[in-house]
Residue, then its C-alpha position, 0 to 999 in steps of 0.5 A: m435170241t439171235e436173229n436168223t439172217n439166213t432167212t426172209h419173209f415170202g408173204f407170211k412164210e419164212v424162207p431162205k433168202e436165196q430162194k425168194v428171188e425164184l419164188v417171186r419170179d414164179v409169181f410174176d411168171s404166172v401173173a404177167n399176161k393178166y397183170d394190167v387187167m387184174n391191177d384194174l380189177m384190184s384197185l378199181g382203176i385208181h392204181r392209174i391215179w396213184k401212178r400219175i401222182a408218184v410221177q408228178l411228185s417226181n418233178v421229172r422234167e424234159g431231157d432227164a434220165v429216169l430208171d423205172l425199176a420193177g417197171g413191169t408192163g410200163d405204166l410209169t415208163t409211159l407217164f415219164s416218157k411224155r415228160t422227159g421228151k425225145t431229149g431224155r431217156i428211160v430205162l424200163a428195168d425188171i428182174n422178171a423176164s416175163m414181165l419185162t417182155a410184157g412191158r416192152d411188147r406193150l410199149i412197142d405196140n403203142g409206138l413208144l420207142g425213141n427214148v426207152s431202153y430195156a434192162q433185166v436187173n436186180a435192185e439190190c445190185l444195179p448194173f449202172e454207173d454211179n450218178s447216172f439218173d435224175c430219177v429213180c422210181i420203183a413202183f409196187g416192187l420194193r416189197n418183193v425185194t429180198d434186201k430192201d436196204a441193199a436195194l435203197r442203197s443201190m438206187a442212191r448210188v446210181l442217182k445224180p446229185g440233186g436227183r430223187v428216188i420215188v417209192l410208190e408202194f402198198s402201205h398201211p392204212t392210217d385208220k382202223i375202218t380202212e384197215k378192216v375193210y382193206d383186210f377183208y378185201s385183200f384176204n377174201v375177195l382178192p385171191r377169189v378175183g385172181e382165181i377167176v381172172a388170172k386162174d391163180a389164187n395163191s399169187y394174189r394171196y402172196l401179194a396180199e400177204s406181201i403188203r402186210m409184211h412191208p415196212k410201215q411209212d415211218e419205218l420206210k422213211t428211216m431206211m431211205e435215210n440210212a441208204g443216204l438219201e435226204r429230205c425224205e418224206y411221204f404222201n399217203l394216198t387213199n387213207g394210207i393204202v398206198a404211199v409214195h415216198r420221196g428222197y434226194k441225193f445231195 
């Protein structure tokens, strides 16, 4: 049986590849205004710890150039900015205009101006020169990308030699008890909270489904290696509900 290369998954649905970007855009257009509130509710605030761990694992230092892909409302950019200082630079990038606008407005309101710029980009074909960044980070965004292999290759291309790619993403629990509790929460509680707070149960049902369709930890590690990254490794957080993957370019 020949695999259909013209389709991809959108949650549990199979859709034409060219439609996925539009469908994902609709999801994040819908949730942009409530994104930060929902993140806190969905994770009980633990997402803030996950993000701090990811930034710590990035080893970003003063003066570094950082690309924050799928940067959304700017949580990671804020943390990176504290590390890079005034001599560094950060590009907050997102494919979704609504999310990028929300992130820019939030950072401007917080007075974070000097070393941050903004770009609406597709991770699969980044419009930056080779060897441009000391760190490329994508947090909770890779699972929404249509061609993850292309995105990882693009991320590796724009990375400087000695630089690192950081992928922070929902992953797959490492034990059965956590898996059962997480499944119940994802498919019963999460859509209900989304309906009440964001007035959108379907988008949060998609987010739960997209997590289940995301590659498992070892599979994603292999994908990063196939993209040309080396010394790839991952760190499970909260019993594998989330994982941080790290790979280097040499």
